[in-house]
C-alpha positions as CSV (number, residue, x, y, z in Angstrom):
1,M,-74.6,64.6,-125.9
2,Q,-75.3,64.7,-122.1
3,S,-75.7,61.2,-120.6
4,G,-78.3,60.8,-117.9
5,L,-81.8,59.7,-116.9
6,L,-85.0,61.6,-118.2
7,L,-88.1,61.0,-116.1
8,V,-91.1,61.3,-118.3
9,D,-94.8,61.6,-117.3
10,K,-96.2,59.4,-120.1
11,P,-99.7,60.6,-121.4
12,E,-102.5,58.3,-122.2
13,G,-102.6,57.0,-125.6
14,M,-98.9,56.7,-126.2
15,T,-96.8,53.5,-126.2
16,S,-93.5,53.4,-124.4
17,H,-91.9,53.1,-127.9
18,D,-93.7,56.3,-129.0
19,V,-92.1,58.0,-125.8
20,V,-88.5,56.7,-126.7
21,A,-89.0,57.9,-130.4
22,K,-90.1,61.3,-129.2
23,V,-87.2,61.7,-126.7
24,R,-84.7,60.7,-129.4
25,R,-85.8,63.6,-131.5
26,L,-85.8,66.0,-128.5
27,V,-82.3,65.1,-127.4
28,G,-80.7,64.5,-130.7
29,T,-79.5,60.9,-130.2
30,R,-80.7,57.4,-130.9
31,K,-79.2,56.0,-127.8
32,V,-82.3,56.1,-125.7
33,G,-83.8,53.2,-123.8
34,H,-86.5,52.8,-121.0
35,A,-86.8,50.8,-117.8
36,G,-90.1,49.0,-118.1
37,T,-93.0,49.6,-120.3
38,L,-96.4,51.2,-119.7
39,D,-99.4,50.3,-121.7
40,P,-101.0,53.0,-124.0
41,M,-103.9,53.1,-121.6
42,A,-101.7,53.9,-118.6
43,T,-100.0,57.3,-117.6
44,G,-97.3,58.2,-115.4
45,L,-93.6,57.5,-114.8
46,L,-91.4,56.1,-117.5
47,V,-87.7,56.2,-116.8
48,L,-85.5,56.7,-119.8
49,G,-81.7,56.4,-120.1
50,I,-79.8,58.6,-122.6
51,E,-76.4,57.6,-123.8
52,S,-74.3,55.9,-121.3
53,A,-77.1,56.0,-118.7
54,T,-78.9,53.3,-120.7
55,R,-76.5,51.0,-118.9
56,L,-78.3,52.0,-115.6
57,L,-81.6,50.8,-116.9
58,T,-80.8,47.2,-116.2
59,F,-80.7,48.0,-112.4
60,I,-83.8,50.1,-112.5
61,V,-86.1,47.5,-114.3
62,G,-86.3,45.4,-111.2
63,A,-87.1,48.3,-108.7
64,D,-90.3,48.2,-106.7
65,K,-93.1,50.5,-107.9
66,T,-96.2,52.5,-106.9
67,Y,-99.3,52.6,-108.9
68,E,-102.6,54.5,-108.5
69,A,-105.4,52.7,-110.3
70,T,-109.2,52.5,-110.7
71,I,-110.7,49.0,-110.6
72,R,-114.1,48.5,-112.1
73,L,-116.1,45.8,-110.5
74,G,-119.0,44.1,-112.2
75,A,-117.5,42.8,-115.4
76,S,-114.5,40.8,-116.5
77,T,-112.9,41.5,-120.0
78,V,-110.6,39.8,-122.5
79,T,-107.5,42.1,-121.6
80,D,-108.4,42.6,-117.9
81,D,-108.8,46.4,-118.7
82,R,-111.4,48.7,-120.3
83,E,-109.6,48.3,-123.8
84,S,-111.5,45.2,-124.8
85,D,-115.0,43.6,-124.8
86,F,-116.8,42.3,-121.7
87,L,-116.7,38.6,-121.1
88,A,-119.4,38.6,-118.4
89,I,-121.4,41.3,-116.7
90,A,-122.7,40.9,-113.1
91,P,-126.4,41.9,-112.3
92,K,-126.7,45.3,-110.6
93,E,-128.4,43.6,-107.6
94,T,-125.3,41.4,-107.0
95,L,-123.2,44.5,-106.9
96,E,-125.6,46.3,-104.6
97,S,-125.2,43.5,-102.1
98,L,-121.5,44.0,-101.9
99,S,-120.3,45.8,-98.8
100,E,-117.1,47.8,-98.4
101,S,-116.0,45.4,-95.7
102,Q,-116.2,42.5,-98.2
103,I,-114.1,44.4,-100.7
104,L,-111.5,45.3,-98.1
105,L,-111.4,41.6,-96.9
106,E,-110.5,40.4,-100.5
107,V,-108.1,43.3,-101.0
108,A,-106.3,42.1,-97.8
109,K,-106.0,38.6,-99.2
110,L,-104.3,40.0,-102.2
111,T,-101.7,41.9,-100.1
112,G,-98.3,40.5,-99.2
113,E,-96.4,37.6,-100.7
114,V,-99.0,36.2,-103.3
115,M,-99.0,33.9,-106.3
116,Q,-100.2,35.8,-109.3
117,V,-101.1,34.6,-112.8
118,P,-99.9,37.4,-115.1
119,S,-102.4,39.0,-117.4
120,S,-102.8,37.1,-120.7
121,V,-101.9,40.4,-122.4
122,S,-98.6,40.7,-120.8
123,A,-95.3,40.8,-122.5
124,I,-94.3,37.4,-121.3
125,K,-93.0,35.3,-124.2
126,I,-94.6,31.9,-125.1
127,D,-92.9,29.9,-127.8
128,G,-90.9,33.0,-128.8
129,Q,-94.1,35.2,-129.2
130,R,-95.4,37.8,-126.7
131,A,-98.6,36.6,-124.9
132,Y,-100.5,39.8,-125.9
133,A,-99.8,39.1,-129.5
134,K,-101.2,35.6,-129.2
135,V,-104.4,36.9,-127.4
136,R,-104.9,39.7,-129.9
137,G,-104.5,37.1,-132.7
138,G,-107.4,35.1,-131.2
139,E,-105.4,32.4,-129.4
140,A,-106.1,31.3,-125.9
141,V,-103.2,31.9,-123.5
142,E,-102.5,30.2,-120.1
143,L,-99.6,31.5,-118.0
144,A,-98.2,30.0,-114.9
145,S,-98.5,31.7,-111.6
146,R,-95.5,33.4,-110.1
147,P,-94.7,34.9,-106.7
148,V,-95.0,38.6,-106.4
149,T,-95.0,41.0,-103.3
150,V,-97.8,43.5,-102.8
151,E,-96.5,45.6,-100.0
152,R,-99.6,47.9,-100.0
153,F,-103.0,47.5,-101.7
154,E,-105.4,50.1,-100.2
155,L,-108.6,51.9,-101.1
156,L,-108.3,55.7,-101.6
157,A,-112.0,56.4,-101.5
158,Q,-115.4,54.6,-101.0
159,P,-116.8,52.6,-103.9
160,R,-118.8,54.7,-106.4
161,W,-121.3,53.8,-109.1
162,V,-120.6,54.4,-112.8
163,E,-122.6,53.8,-115.9
164,V,-120.8,52.4,-118.9
165,A,-122.6,51.4,-122.2
166,G,-125.9,51.1,-120.4
167,N,-124.5,48.9,-117.5
168,S,-123.9,49.9,-113.9
169,F,-120.6,49.1,-112.3
170,L,-118.8,49.9,-108.9
171,E,-115.5,51.6,-109.2
172,I,-112.8,51.8,-106.5
173,D,-109.7,53.9,-106.5
174,V,-106.6,52.2,-105.0
175,V,-102.9,52.6,-104.4
176,V,-100.4,49.7,-104.8
177,D,-96.9,49.4,-103.8
178,C,-95.5,46.3,-105.4
179,S,-92.4,44.3,-106.6
180,S,-91.3,44.4,-110.1
181,G,-93.3,42.0,-112.3
182,T,-96.7,42.5,-110.5
183,Y,-99.5,43.1,-112.9
184,I,-102.1,45.6,-111.6
185,R,-104.6,44.5,-114.1
186,A,-104.3,41.0,-112.7
187,L,-105.0,42.4,-109.2
188,A,-108.2,43.9,-110.7
189,R,-109.1,40.6,-112.3
190,D,-108.5,38.5,-109.2
191,L,-110.3,41.0,-107.0
192,G,-113.4,40.9,-109.1
193,A,-113.2,37.0,-109.3
194,A,-112.9,36.7,-105.6
195,L,-115.9,38.9,-105.1
196,G,-117.8,36.8,-107.7
197,V,-118.7,39.8,-109.8
198,G,-115.7,40.1,-112.3
199,G,-113.3,43.0,-112.4
200,H,-111.0,45.0,-114.7
201,L,-108.8,48.0,-114.7
202,S,-110.3,51.2,-115.9
203,A,-107.3,53.6,-115.1
204,L,-103.7,53.2,-114.2
205,R,-101.0,55.7,-113.3
206,R,-97.4,54.7,-112.2
207,T,-96.2,57.2,-109.6
208,R,-92.9,55.7,-108.5
209,V,-90.1,53.5,-109.7
210,G,-87.6,52.9,-106.9
211,G,-86.4,56.3,-105.8
212,Y,-87.8,58.1,-108.8
213,R,-91.1,59.8,-108.6
214,V,-93.6,61.2,-111.2
215,S,-93.7,64.5,-109.4
216,D,-90.2,65.1,-110.7
217,A,-90.9,64.0,-114.3
218,Y,-91.0,66.0,-117.5
219,R,-94.3,66.3,-119.4
220,F,-94.5,66.7,-123.2
221,D,-96.6,69.7,-122.9
222,Q,-93.7,71.5,-121.3
223,D,-90.7,73.3,-123.2
224,F,-87.8,70.8,-123.3
225,S,-84.6,71.8,-121.7
226,A,-81.4,69.6,-121.2
227,T,-81.7,70.5,-117.5
228,A,-84.5,68.0,-117.3
229,I,-81.9,65.2,-117.9
230,M,-80.6,63.9,-114.5
231,P,-76.8,63.4,-114.7
232,N,-75.5,59.8,-114.2
233,A,-74.1,60.7,-110.7
234,Q,-77.4,62.0,-109.4
235,A,-79.4,59.2,-110.9
236,A,-77.1,56.6,-109.4
237,R,-77.5,58.2,-106.0
238,E,-81.1,57.9,-106.0
239,I,-81.0,54.1,-106.2
240,F,-77.7,52.8,-105.0
241,P,-75.5,53.0,-101.7
242,E,-72.2,54.7,-102.7
243,I,-68.5,54.7,-102.1
244,Q,-65.8,57.1,-103.1
245,L,-62.7,55.4,-104.7
246,S,-59.1,56.1,-104.0
247,A,-57.1,56.5,-107.1
248,A,-55.6,53.0,-106.7
249,E,-59.1,51.4,-106.4
250,K,-60.2,53.3,-109.5
251,Q,-57.1,52.0,-111.4
252,D,-57.8,48.5,-110.2
253,L,-61.4,48.7,-111.4
254,V,-60.4,50.1,-114.7
255,H,-58.1,47.1,-115.2
256,G,-60.8,44.6,-114.3
257,K,-59.5,43.9,-110.8
258,R,-61.7,43.5,-107.8
259,I,-61.6,45.7,-104.7
260,A,-62.5,45.2,-101.0
261,N,-66.2,45.4,-100.0
262,R,-65.4,47.9,-97.3
263,I,-69.0,48.9,-96.6
264,C,-70.1,45.3,-96.5
265,S,-73.0,45.8,-98.7
266,T,-75.0,43.0,-100.2
267,E,-76.4,45.3,-102.9
268,S,-75.1,46.9,-106.0
269,I,-73.0,50.0,-105.2
270,A,-72.3,53.2,-107.1
271,A,-68.6,54.1,-107.2
272,F,-67.4,57.7,-107.5
273,D,-64.0,59.1,-107.9
274,S,-62.5,62.2,-106.2
275,N,-64.2,64.4,-108.8
276,D,-67.5,63.1,-107.9
277,R,-67.9,61.4,-111.3
278,L,-69.7,58.0,-111.5
279,V,-67.0,55.5,-112.3
280,A,-68.8,52.2,-112.0
281,I,-71.7,50.1,-110.7
282,L,-70.2,47.4,-108.4
283,E,-71.6,44.0,-107.4
284,P,-70.5,42.2,-104.3
285,V,-68.6,39.0,-104.7
286,G,-67.7,37.4,-101.4
287,A,-65.7,39.9,-99.5
288,N,-64.9,41.9,-102.7
289,L,-66.5,44.1,-105.3
290,K,-66.4,43.7,-109.0
291,S,-67.5,46.1,-111.8
292,A,-70.9,45.4,-113.3
293,V,-70.8,48.5,-115.4
294,V,-67.9,51.0,-116.0
295,F,-68.7,54.4,-117.4
296,A,-66.0,55.4,-120.0
297,E,-66.4,59.1,-119.6
298,A,-65.1,58.9,-115.9
299,I,-62.0,56.9,-116.8
300,N,-60.8,58.5,-119.9
301,D,-59.1,61.4,-118.2
């Protein structure tokens, strides 16, 4: 079975687990994992590792990401998205008094290095149980704020009016570049709270994870071919600086020894042999590099 990454454009309504199960059937192996979940409501890029490429996922989970989202202003909800009941609804006249400049001002305040309280329906564990499970079981959940980086938070279009269940709301389309661990539904919640009208997420699409983009992803309405799987070497080059190993360096790494950090990188590095095979992912330790992951198929000559 070919090892590599499969970029999938997840459709709405599927869980990340559903996607993994479907890909296991498509590729004929159970050794499939993903780098970061997407809620069923969300669409877009899900990065899957197949066979030995599952060992790359640890490095991909923490990559920065890009999302396109629609924020609905005028109501807060239990889950900070459209999948649950309204908690409070703002009068239409209050929304009518909002200006685009007010919205942009509060968006700017949520950009940069910010302290964010994760959504109560996040996958964060509390006393061994996921926060979302507690919320859906009727429990109140309080999570501590944590630092996140929102590099870009921009409106893509002017606010527009929508009618939902007999209520009038304002919706804004936004794009967000952010660090791993940033909750877009929390941005929607916090923007609505800052404007005094409440807010929640009505649509979410992940378009980028690190160097991987949804425009290169496989869709389930397409015929599947093994050519959709990105080989380990190509996958590693998308996210790591690289070095080529000498035969002696390769042998040292295989035997658990360290090699000199000759490119002086402070990041993880992809190491290739003379046959352009991915041998290992290396981590800097002082002036040296040590193996974080070694790929057996490249060392079993």
